[in-house]
C-alpha positions as CSV (number, residue, x, y, z in Angstrom):
1,M,-15.5,36.8,44.4
2,P,-11.9,36.3,44.5
3,L,-11.9,36.9,40.6
4,A,-13.5,40.3,41.6
5,L,-10.9,41.2,44.1
6,A,-8.1,40.0,42.0
7,A,-9.5,42.2,39.1
8,F,-9.9,45.0,41.6
9,V,-6.4,44.6,42.6
10,V,-5.1,44.9,39.0
11,V,-6.8,48.2,38.4
12,A,-6.0,49.7,41.5
13,V,-2.3,49.1,40.8
14,S,-2.9,50.4,37.4
15,L,-4.2,53.5,39.0
16,V,-0.7,54.4,40.5
17,P,0.6,56.4,37.4
18,L,-2.5,58.6,37.2
19,G,-2.9,59.1,40.9
20,Y,0.9,59.9,41.3
21,V,0.9,62.5,38.7
22,I,-2.3,64.2,40.5
23,A,-0.7,63.8,43.9
24,Q,2.8,65.6,42.9
25,S,0.7,68.4,41.1
26,I,-1.1,69.0,44.4
27,D,1.8,69.0,46.6
28,T,3.9,71.1,44.3
29,G,1.0,73.9,44.9
30,W,-0.5,76.3,42.1
31,A,2.0,79.1,42.5
32,T,5.1,76.9,41.4
33,A,3.0,74.6,39.3
34,S,1.6,77.7,37.4
35,A,4.9,79.2,37.0
36,L,6.5,75.8,35.7
37,L,3.3,75.4,33.2
38,F,2.9,78.8,31.9
39,R,6.4,79.2,30.4
40,P,7.8,79.5,26.8
41,R,9.5,75.8,27.1
42,V,6.2,74.3,27.7
43,R,4.3,76.2,25.0
44,E,7.3,75.1,22.6
45,L,7.1,71.6,23.9
46,L,3.2,71.6,23.2
47,G,3.3,73.1,19.7
48,S,6.2,70.7,18.6
49,T,4.0,67.9,20.2
50,V,1.0,68.5,18.5
51,L,2.5,69.4,15.3
52,L,3.9,65.9,15.4
53,V,0.5,64.2,16.0
54,V,-1.5,66.4,13.8
55,A,1.1,66.1,10.9
56,T,2.0,62.2,11.2
57,V,-1.4,60.7,12.2
58,P,-3.3,61.4,8.7
59,I,-0.3,60.4,6.7
60,C,-0.3,56.9,8.6
61,I,-4.1,57.1,7.8
62,A,-3.6,57.7,4.1
63,V,-0.6,55.2,3.7
64,G,-2.5,52.5,6.0
65,V,-5.4,52.7,4.3
66,V,-4.2,52.8,0.9
67,A,-2.1,49.7,1.4
68,A,-4.6,47.7,2.6
69,W,-6.8,48.6,-0.2
70,L,-4.2,47.6,-3.0
71,V,-3.3,44.3,-1.3
72,E,-7.1,43.6,-0.4
73,R,-9.4,44.9,-3.0
74,T,-7.3,44.4,-6.1
75,R,-5.4,42.1,-8.1
76,V,-2.0,43.7,-7.8
77,S,1.1,41.1,-8.6
78,G,2.2,39.7,-5.4
79,A,-0.7,40.7,-3.0
80,K,-0.2,38.1,-0.6
81,V,3.7,38.8,-0.4
82,W,3.1,42.7,0.2
83,A,0.5,42.3,3.0
84,V,2.9,40.4,4.8
85,L,5.7,42.8,4.3
86,L,3.6,45.6,5.0
87,A,2.9,44.6,8.6
88,A,6.8,43.9,9.2
89,P,7.6,47.3,10.0
90,L,6.3,46.7,13.5
91,A,9.0,44.5,14.0
92,V,11.7,47.2,13.8
93,P,11.5,49.6,16.9
94,A,11.2,53.3,16.2
95,F,14.4,54.3,17.8
96,V,16.1,51.7,15.4
97,N,14.5,53.2,12.4
98,S,15.8,56.2,13.9
99,Y,19.5,55.1,14.2
100,S,19.3,53.9,10.6
101,W,17.9,57.1,9.1
102,V,20.4,59.2,10.8
103,T,23.4,57.0,10.0
104,A,22.2,57.1,6.3
105,I,21.4,61.0,6.2
106,P,23.1,62.7,9.5
107,S,21.4,66.2,8.8
108,L,17.8,64.7,9.4
109,G,16.2,66.5,12.3
110,G,13.5,68.5,13.4
111,L,9.6,67.9,12.7
112,P,9.9,66.5,9.1
113,G,12.5,64.2,10.3
114,G,10.3,63.3,13.3
115,V,7.3,62.8,10.9
116,L,9.2,60.8,8.5
117,I,10.3,58.2,11.2
118,A,7.2,57.9,13.0
119,T,5.3,57.4,9.9
120,L,7.4,54.5,8.5
121,S,7.4,53.1,12.1
122,Y,3.6,52.9,13.0
123,F,1.7,53.2,9.8
124,P,1.0,49.5,10.2
125,L,-1.0,50.3,12.9
126,V,-3.6,51.7,10.5
127,Y,-3.0,49.2,8.1
128,I,-3.1,45.9,9.8
129,P,-6.9,46.7,11.2
130,T,-7.8,48.5,7.9
131,A,-6.8,45.1,6.0
132,A,-8.6,43.2,8.5
133,I,-11.9,45.3,8.0
134,L,-11.7,45.3,4.2
135,R,-11.5,41.6,3.9
136,R,-14.9,41.1,5.8
137,L,-17.0,43.7,4.4
138,D,-19.9,42.3,2.7
139,P,-19.6,43.5,-1.3
140,A,-23.5,43.7,-1.6
141,V,-23.3,47.2,0.0
142,E,-21.2,48.4,-2.4
143,E,-23.1,46.8,-5.4
144,S,-26.0,48.4,-4.3
145,A,-24.7,51.8,-4.2
146,R,-23.1,51.4,-7.8
147,A,-26.5,50.1,-8.7
148,L,-27.7,53.7,-7.7
149,G,-25.4,55.4,-10.1
150,L,-22.1,56.0,-8.0
151,G,-18.8,55.9,-9.3
152,P,-15.8,54.0,-8.1
153,W,-14.5,57.0,-6.3
154,A,-17.9,58.2,-4.6
155,V,-18.3,54.4,-3.6
156,F,-15.2,54.2,-1.8
157,F,-15.7,57.4,0.0
158,R,-19.2,57.2,0.6
159,V,-19.9,53.7,1.5
160,V,-16.5,51.9,2.2
161,V,-14.5,54.6,4.1
162,P,-17.6,54.7,6.7
163,Q,-17.4,51.2,7.3
164,L,-13.5,51.6,7.9
165,R,-14.3,54.3,10.7
166,L,-13.6,51.8,13.6
167,A,-10.4,50.8,12.3
168,I,-8.9,54.3,11.3
169,A,-10.1,55.7,14.5
170,G,-8.4,52.7,16.4
171,G,-5.5,53.0,14.5
172,A,-5.2,56.7,14.8
173,L,-5.3,56.5,18.5
174,L,-2.4,53.7,18.7
175,V,-0.4,55.9,16.4
176,S,-0.9,59.0,18.5
177,L,-0.5,57.2,21.9
178,H,2.9,56.0,20.5
179,L,4.1,59.5,19.3
180,L,3.5,60.8,22.8
181,A,5.2,58.0,24.5
182,E,8.2,57.7,22.0
183,Y,11.7,59.0,23.4
184,G,14.5,57.1,21.6
185,A,13.6,57.8,18.1
186,F,13.2,61.7,18.8
187,V,16.7,62.1,20.5
188,F,18.5,60.5,17.7
189,I,17.1,63.6,15.5
190,R,17.3,66.0,18.2
191,F,13.6,66.7,18.2
192,D,12.0,67.8,21.1
193,T,8.7,66.4,22.6
194,F,7.2,66.5,25.9
195,T,8.6,62.7,26.4
196,T,12.3,63.9,25.7
197,A,12.1,67.0,27.8
198,I,10.7,64.7,30.8
199,F,13.4,62.1,30.7
200,E,16.3,65.5,30.2
201,Q,14.4,67.0,33.5
202,Y,14.5,63.5,35.2
203,Q,18.0,63.0,34.6
204,S,18.9,66.5,35.7
205,T,17.0,66.9,38.9
206,F,15.6,63.2,39.5
207,N,12.0,63.7,39.4
208,G,11.7,67.4,40.1
209,A,8.3,69.5,40.0
210,A,9.4,70.4,36.6
211,A,9.2,66.9,35.4
212,T,6.1,66.2,37.2
213,M,4.2,69.3,35.6
214,L,5.2,67.9,31.9
215,A,3.9,64.6,32.8
216,G,0.5,66.1,33.7
217,V,0.1,67.7,30.6
218,L,1.3,64.4,28.3
219,V,-1.2,62.7,30.6
220,L,-4.1,65.5,29.8
221,L,-2.8,64.9,25.9
222,C,-3.5,61.3,26.5
223,L,-6.9,61.6,28.0
224,T,-7.9,64.1,25.1
225,L,-7.1,61.4,22.7
226,L,-9.1,58.9,24.3
227,V,-11.7,61.1,24.3
228,I,-11.6,62.2,20.5
229,E,-11.7,58.6,19.6
230,A,-14.5,57.8,21.8
231,V,-16.2,60.4,19.8
232,V,-15.1,59.6,16.2
233,R,-15.9,55.7,16.8
234,G,-19.4,56.6,17.3
235,S,-21.9,53.8,18.4
236,A,-23.1,53.0,14.9
237,R,-23.8,49.3,14.0
238,Y,-21.4,48.0,11.3
239,A,-22.3,44.1,11.7
240,R,-24.2,42.6,8.8
241,V,-27.7,42.0,9.6
242,G,-30.2,39.8,7.4
243,A,-30.2,35.9,6.0
244,G,-27.4,34.3,4.5
245,A,-23.7,35.4,4.8
246,P,-21.7,38.1,2.9
247,R,-20.1,36.8,-0.2
248,A,-16.3,37.1,-1.0
249,M,-15.0,40.3,-2.8
250,V,-14.1,40.1,-6.5
251,P,-10.8,42.0,-6.3
252,A,-10.8,45.0,-8.8
253,D,-8.2,44.9,-11.9
254,L,-6.0,47.7,-12.1
255,G,-4.8,47.6,-15.5
256,F,-1.5,48.0,-17.2
257,R,-2.3,52.0,-16.7
258,Y,-2.5,51.8,-12.8
259,E,-0.7,48.6,-11.5
260,P,2.6,50.2,-12.3
261,L,1.6,52.9,-10.0
262,A,0.4,50.6,-7.3
263,L,3.6,48.5,-7.2
264,L,6.0,51.9,-7.2
265,F,4.0,53.2,-4.1
266,L,4.2,49.5,-2.4
267,G,7.7,49.1,-3.2
268,M,8.4,52.5,-1.9
269,V,6.7,52.0,1.6
270,I,8.6,48.8,2.1
271,A,12.0,50.0,1.1
272,L,11.7,53.1,3.2
273,S,10.2,51.3,6.4
274,L,11.9,48.1,6.0
275,G,14.5,48.2,3.7
276,V,16.5,51.5,5.0
277,P,16.9,49.9,8.5
278,V,17.7,46.6,7.4
279,I,20.4,47.6,4.8
280,S,21.8,50.3,7.5
281,V,22.0,47.2,10.3
282,V,23.6,45.0,7.9
283,R,26.3,47.9,6.5
284,W,27.4,48.7,10.0
285,L,27.6,45.0,11.1
286,V,29.9,44.5,7.8
287,V,32.0,47.9,9.0
288,G,32.3,46.7,12.2
289,G,33.4,43.0,11.3
290,A,33.9,40.2,14.0
291,A,34.9,42.7,16.6
292,V,31.5,43.8,17.2
293,W,30.1,40.6,18.2
294,E,31.0,40.4,21.9
295,L,29.6,37.2,22.6
296,D,29.5,37.7,26.2
297,A,27.9,40.8,25.9
298,V,25.4,39.8,23.1
299,V,24.2,36.7,24.7
300,S,23.7,38.3,28.2
301,A,21.6,40.9,26.7
302,L,19.5,38.5,24.5
303,A,19.2,36.0,27.8
304,Q,18.2,39.0,29.8
305,T,15.7,40.7,27.2
306,L,14.2,37.0,26.7
307,A,13.6,36.5,30.4
308,F,12.1,39.9,30.7
309,G,9.8,39.3,27.8
310,V,8.4,35.8,28.8
311,T,8.1,36.6,32.2
312,G,6.2,40.0,31.3
313,A,4.0,38.0,28.7
314,V,3.0,35.4,31.1
315,V,2.3,37.9,34.2
316,T,0.3,40.1,32.5
317,C,-1.6,37.1,30.6
318,V,-2.3,35.7,34.0
319,L,-3.5,39.2,35.8
320,A,-5.7,40.0,32.5
321,F,-7.8,36.9,33.3
322,P,-9.8,37.9,36.2
323,I,-10.7,41.5,34.0
324,A,-11.2,39.4,31.2
325,W,-13.6,36.8,32.8
326,I,-15.7,39.6,34.5
327,S,-16.2,41.6,31.4
328,I,-17.4,38.8,29.3
329,R,-19.1,36.5,32.3
330,Y,-20.8,39.4,34.1
331,R,-21.5,42.5,31.8
332,G,-22.5,45.2,33.5
333,G,-21.5,48.6,35.2
334,F,-18.6,47.3,37.2
335,S,-17.5,45.2,34.4
336,R,-17.1,48.2,32.1
337,F,-15.3,50.3,34.8
338,L,-12.6,47.5,35.3
339,E,-12.0,47.5,31.6
340,G,-12.0,51.1,30.7
341,T,-9.7,51.9,33.9
342,A,-7.1,49.5,32.6
343,Y,-7.3,50.9,29.1
344,I,-6.9,54.9,30.5
345,S,-4.3,53.7,32.8
346,S,-2.1,52.1,30.1
347,S,-2.4,54.6,27.5
348,L,0.2,56.8,29.7
349,P,3.5,56.8,28.1
350,G,6.2,54.7,29.9
351,I,8.2,57.7,30.9
352,V,5.3,58.6,33.4
353,V,4.8,55.1,34.6
354,A,8.4,54.6,35.3
355,L,8.6,57.9,37.2
356,A,5.5,57.1,39.4
357,F,6.9,53.5,40.3
358,V,10.5,55.3,41.1
359,T,8.4,57.7,43.5
360,I,6.7,55.2,45.0
361,A,9.4,52.4,45.5
362,I,11.9,54.9,46.9
363,H,9.5,56.7,49.5
364,Y,7.1,53.6,50.5
365,F,8.6,50.1,49.2
366,R,12.6,51.2,49.5
367,P,13.7,47.3,49.1
368,L,11.6,47.1,45.8
369,Y,13.8,49.8,44.1
370,Q,15.7,48.7,41.1
371,T,14.4,45.2,41.3
372,V,13.0,43.2,38.3
373,A,9.5,43.1,40.5
374,V,9.3,47.0,39.8
375,V,10.5,46.0,36.1
376,I,7.8,43.6,35.4
377,A,5.0,45.6,37.3
378,A,5.6,48.5,35.1
379,Y,5.7,46.2,31.6
380,T,2.2,44.7,33.0
381,L,0.8,48.4,33.3
382,L,2.1,49.4,29.9
383,F,1.0,46.1,28.1
384,L,-2.1,45.2,30.0
385,P,-4.6,46.0,27.1
386,R,-2.7,44.1,24.6
387,A,-3.4,41.1,26.4
388,L,-6.9,41.8,27.8
389,V,-8.1,42.4,24.3
390,N,-7.1,38.9,23.2
391,V,-7.6,36.8,26.3
392,R,-11.3,38.6,26.0
393,A,-11.7,37.3,22.5
394,G,-10.8,34.0,23.9
395,L,-12.9,33.6,26.8
396,A,-15.9,34.9,24.6
397,Q,-15.4,32.2,22.2
398,A,-15.4,29.6,25.3
399,P,-19.2,28.4,25.5
400,V,-20.4,28.8,29.4
401,E,-22.3,26.0,28.6
402,L,-19.6,23.6,28.3
403,E,-18.5,24.8,31.8
404,E,-21.9,24.1,33.3
405,A,-22.0,20.7,31.9
406,S,-18.3,20.1,33.0
407,R,-19.6,21.1,36.6
408,S,-22.8,19.3,36.3
409,L,-20.5,16.0,35.9
410,G,-18.9,16.6,39.2
411,V,-15.6,18.4,37.8
412,S,-14.4,21.0,40.1
413,P,-14.7,24.7,39.1
414,L,-10.7,25.0,38.5
415,W,-10.5,21.7,36.8
416,T,-12.9,23.0,34.8
417,F,-11.2,26.0,34.1
418,L,-7.9,24.1,33.3
419,R,-9.4,21.5,30.8
420,V,-12.1,23.3,29.5
421,T,-12.1,27.3,29.6
422,L,-8.4,27.7,29.1
423,R,-8.0,25.2,26.6
424,L,-10.4,27.3,24.3
425,A,-8.9,30.5,25.2
426,A,-5.2,29.4,24.8
427,P,-4.7,30.5,21.2
428,A,-6.2,33.9,21.7
429,T,-4.3,34.1,25.1
430,A,-0.8,33.0,23.6
431,A,-1.6,35.7,20.6
432,G,-1.9,38.2,23.3
433,G,1.2,37.1,25.2
434,A,3.1,37.5,21.9
435,L,2.0,40.8,21.5
436,V,3.4,41.6,25.1
437,F,6.4,40.0,24.3
438,L,7.0,42.3,21.6
439,G,6.3,45.3,23.6
440,V,8.7,44.3,26.3
441,V,11.2,43.6,23.6
442,N,11.1,47.0,22.2
443,E,10.4,49.0,25.1
444,L,13.4,51.4,26.4
445,T,12.4,54.7,28.5
446,A,10.4,52.9,31.1
447,T,13.3,49.9,31.2
448,L,16.3,52.6,31.4
449,L,14.6,54.2,34.7
450,L,13.5,51.0,36.7
451,A,16.2,48.4,35.5
452,P,18.3,47.1,38.6
453,T,21.9,47.9,38.2
454,G,24.0,45.6,35.9
455,T,20.8,45.0,33.8
456,R,21.5,45.1,30.1
457,T,18.8,44.3,27.8
458,L,19.0,44.6,23.9
459,S,17.3,47.8,23.6
460,M,19.6,49.2,26.9
461,Q,22.7,48.1,25.0
462,F,21.5,49.4,22.0
463,W,21.0,52.7,23.3
464,S,24.2,52.9,25.3
465,L,26.4,52.3,22.4
466,S,24.5,54.5,19.7
467,S,24.4,57.2,22.2
468,E,28.1,57.1,22.0
469,I,28.1,57.2,18.3
470,D,29.3,53.8,18.1
471,Y,26.9,52.6,15.3
472,A,28.8,49.6,14.4
473,G,28.9,48.5,18.0
474,A,24.8,49.1,18.3
475,A,24.3,47.2,15.1
476,P,24.3,43.5,16.5
477,Y,21.8,44.7,19.2
478,A,19.5,46.3,16.6
479,L,19.7,43.3,14.4
480,L,18.7,40.6,17.1
481,M,15.7,43.0,18.3
482,I,14.5,42.8,14.9
483,V,15.0,39.3,14.3
484,L,13.1,38.4,17.9
485,S,10.2,40.7,16.9
486,L,9.4,39.4,13.2
487,P,7.8,36.3,14.2
488,V,5.7,37.9,16.9
489,T,4.5,40.4,14.1
490,Y,3.8,37.6,11.8
491,V,1.7,36.2,14.6
492,L,-0.4,39.7,14.6
493,F,-0.7,39.6,11.2
494,A,-2.0,36.1,11.0
495,Q,-4.5,36.9,13.9
496,S,-5.7,39.9,12.3
497,K,-7.1,37.4,9.2
498,K,-8.9,35.3,11.8
499,V,-12.8,36.8,12.5
500,A,-13.3,37.0,15.9
501,G,-16.2,35.0,17.3
502,L,-17.5,37.8,19.6
């Protein structure tokens, strides 16, 4: 009962942003709402946002799938090194990537610039799960297809690609949601989306009706993407059925004709996604010299970022435990409702979550306005699924029989949880905490709106200086964000190589 109550409270809080948008839309009234929604500006934003998603997602899928196939299914030179490097762009925040490209090509902008930067920032979200699936596929299915006379391309598209549907659909959904939520990257290149427009509207009218209506459209887009992903994912079975175990795949030999092309492709992807931002940051550090390292400001921003990151990771993992426990130990309609609600609410962009918490804090919990507690609550809501997926996997690998044996020996339920369950779930929980930490370090919009006066995280300092065209001054903060994110990105890559015992 206490676990169910705790899980219900977490889910109830997670519904706050969605409830806020609905309530504000009703209070606005149909006449005002329709006037705000059915205007040329909204059509322009809808068109640019949809075009961005439609153009970027297929490119991310193509780059991610091809890269995963090359490193997992071929004997391309340096495959293990390429495998790690292809995950590394996740360590570079999208707004840092945009800053790097704008300083290299000042004329970069519009939809082409947005597609370029978004693709280079988010293709690892497709690459990582696709590589994990390719690594685990049973080669017997492909061998059977070839024995029936299918050629290599036919085997790939008719046998391999359908088995990658879950990875591709999930990765495409993550890319799409990131595109809808991204703010800083598109502001740099002067490309308007719903998120940039909401932030501008908020700054000019402080949570006016126009911002709420735009947020409502953005929520509908997010929910539409979730429905599309669920339909594409389907209910087909992908697990191997039968005696024995799947054999390891024998990598294909590209030969002298195709290996140079493969290396050129991988090299270009890494050079554009990782090389450009790193070189750009280093260049601005050299230009600025020792003067850009204002130690007091840098150390303060680093300390605040670490504090937010660690606190957000711990709180989010703790709050994920009740929902994960119920979803594993008490499967049923209630557990599916709790878990599904957490995912839907957390798919909302940070700007919508921040607007909801600002409004509620001002009107109902004034003492909490601009406090650390509100910031951590927003982080928890935004990144709860990152912790929930991993905690659930860890609990699934903790046999309930061990808990029952411990209690039969007279050990209390709490002590059983601490000594048995928590120890078995600790590695997966740590991975979830690492992913939440990565999200907090790179988060910008919610932090800008909710952080207490005087707060200066790495992302806030970077944004403040880069907005003033002080690119050299922003470089140390960009470098520190990358350095902090790299180890966590490697943890994500390493976890993807393990087979979950679900």
